[in-house]
PLY file of the C-alpha trace (Angstrom):
ply
format ascii 1.0
element vertex 67
property float x
property float y
property float z
element edge 66
property int vertex1
property int vertex2
end_header
-15.17 25.98 47.77
-14.05 23.28 49.77
-11.35 20.55 48.47
-13.76 17.29 48.67
-11.13 14.89 48.32
-9.49 16.80 51.52
-12.56 16.27 53.83
-13.32 12.47 52.42
-9.63 11.80 53.82
-10.03 13.26 57.03
-13.71 12.03 57.32
-14.13 8.60 59.66
-15.48 5.56 57.98
-18.87 4.28 58.30
-19.92 3.43 61.07
-21.88 0.69 60.05
-19.74 -1.19 57.39
-16.23 -0.02 58.49
-15.58 1.36 54.78
-13.92 4.95 54.07
-15.46 4.44 50.61
-18.24 7.44 51.01
-19.33 10.49 48.54
-21.69 13.66 48.22
-24.82 13.26 47.57
-27.59 16.21 47.24
-31.35 16.56 47.71
-33.89 16.24 45.47
-34.39 19.64 44.79
-30.68 20.52 44.97
-30.28 22.46 48.05
-28.81 20.74 50.67
-26.21 17.85 50.64
-25.42 15.09 52.28
-22.28 12.43 52.83
-23.48 8.33 51.68
-21.74 5.48 52.34
-21.17 3.97 48.65
-20.98 0.38 50.46
-24.04 0.22 52.56
-25.88 3.45 51.59
-25.84 4.53 55.23
-25.83 8.44 54.72
-25.68 11.67 57.13
-27.88 14.61 57.85
-28.91 16.93 55.38
-26.54 20.42 55.71
-25.70 23.25 53.70
-22.62 22.83 52.12
-20.14 20.36 51.79
-17.94 20.96 55.14
-20.75 21.04 57.02
-21.98 17.95 55.75
-18.70 16.05 56.59
-18.95 17.68 60.28
-21.94 16.05 59.98
-21.28 12.59 59.35
-18.20 12.54 61.67
-20.27 13.22 64.70
-22.79 10.85 63.68
-19.82 8.25 63.55
-18.75 9.15 66.88
-22.22 9.71 68.76
-23.22 5.72 67.26
-19.92 4.71 68.70
-20.44 5.59 71.95
-24.03 3.76 72.08
0 1
1 2
2 3
3 4
4 5
5 6
6 7
7 8
8 9
9 10
10 11
11 12
12 13
13 14
14 15
15 16
16 17
17 18
18 19
19 20
20 21
21 22
22 23
23 24
24 25
25 26
26 27
27 28
28 29
29 30
30 31
31 32
32 33
33 34
34 35
35 36
36 37
37 38
38 39
39 40
40 41
41 42
42 43
43 44
44 45
45 46
46 47
47 48
48 49
49 50
50 51
51 52
52 53
53 54
54 55
55 56
56 57
57 58
58 59
59 60
60 61
61 62
62 63
63 64
64 65
65 66
């Protein structure tokens, strides 16, 4: 089982509002999850587990900063 607090502390801030206030949310069927910014509502892609959700969040952040 992943340590969500450790994943949160190693994640990048929100590329839209700049805050680090992140949470993990589930889709309606609770089969996938994603990282969501608690301040502005920005969210990462749906993933099968919490580790992948944070990895995708960090990749998304890096892709946005390059543009």
